[in-house]
C-alpha positions as CSV (number, residue, x, y, z in Angstrom):
1,M,0.0,0.0,0.0
2,A,1.3,3.5,-0.9
3,A,-0.1,7.0,-0.5
4,F,0.4,9.7,-3.1
5,E,-0.5,13.4,-3.0
6,V,-2.0,14.6,-6.3
7,G,-3.4,17.9,-7.2
8,I,-3.4,21.0,-9.3
9,R,-1.8,24.5,-9.0
10,V,-3.0,27.6,-10.9
11,D,-0.7,30.6,-11.2
12,I,-1.6,33.7,-13.3
13,E,2.0,34.0,-14.6
14,T,3.0,30.3,-15.1
15,G,-0.4,28.8,-15.8
16,V,-1.8,25.4,-14.7
17,S,0.4,22.6,-13.4
18,F,-0.4,19.2,-12.0
19,F,1.5,17.2,-9.5
20,G,1.5,13.5,-8.6
21,L,-0.7,12.4,-11.4
22,E,2.1,10.9,-13.5
23,E,3.3,8.6,-10.8
24,V,-0.2,7.4,-9.8
25,N,-1.2,6.8,-13.5
26,R,2.1,4.9,-14.1
27,R,1.4,2.6,-11.1
28,I,-2.2,2.1,-12.2
29,A,-1.0,1.1,-15.7
30,A,1.4,-1.3,-14.1
31,G,-1.5,-3.0,-12.3
32,A,-1.9,-1.1,-9.0
33,R,-5.4,-0.8,-7.6
34,V,-7.0,2.3,-6.2
35,L,-8.1,1.5,-2.6
36,E,-9.1,5.0,-1.5
37,I,-9.2,8.6,-2.4
38,R,-8.9,10.8,0.6
39,P,-10.0,14.4,0.6
40,G,-7.3,16.9,0.7
41,G,-7.6,20.6,0.9
42,A,-7.0,23.9,-0.7
43,I,-3.6,25.2,-1.7
44,M,-3.4,28.8,-0.7
45,T,-0.8,31.4,-1.7
46,R,0.1,34.6,0.1
47,I,-0.6,37.6,-2.1
48,A,0.6,40.5,-0.1
49,E,4.0,40.8,1.6
50,E,4.3,42.9,4.7
51,S,6.7,45.8,4.4
52,E,9.0,46.7,7.3
53,E,7.5,50.2,7.3
54,E,3.9,49.0,7.9
55,P,2.8,47.7,11.2
56,R,2.2,43.9,11.3
57,D,-1.4,42.9,10.8
58,E,-2.7,39.6,12.0
59,N,-4.8,39.3,8.8
60,V,-2.9,37.8,5.9
61,S,-4.1,38.2,2.3
62,L,-4.3,34.8,0.5
63,T,-5.6,33.5,-2.8
64,L,-6.8,30.1,-3.7
65,S,-4.1,28.6,-6.0
66,G,-5.1,25.0,-6.2
67,C,-6.2,21.9,-4.5
68,Q,-4.9,18.4,-3.5
69,M,-6.0,15.0,-2.4
70,Q,-4.4,11.7,-1.4
71,V,-4.7,8.5,-3.5
72,I,-4.1,5.2,-1.7
73,L,-2.8,2.4,-4.1
74,E,-2.3,-1.3,-3.6
75,D,0.4,-2.5,-6.0
76,G,-0.8,-5.3,-8.3
């Protein structure tokens, strides 16, 4: 049994990128069986940096930049 993180990232400058899918698909093609897909979460990116001149604020500006989940495989 093996667990893999898979997901998608979206960036205005670099576009859409996926992670983990190639390895999961390679293992499935080799006979692995999907046992479970576990919910993951959002991938957030900080969009505003604090400057040294401004007072620190407890609120942080974030943007949704993707999502991820965990795929559990059993090698075949």
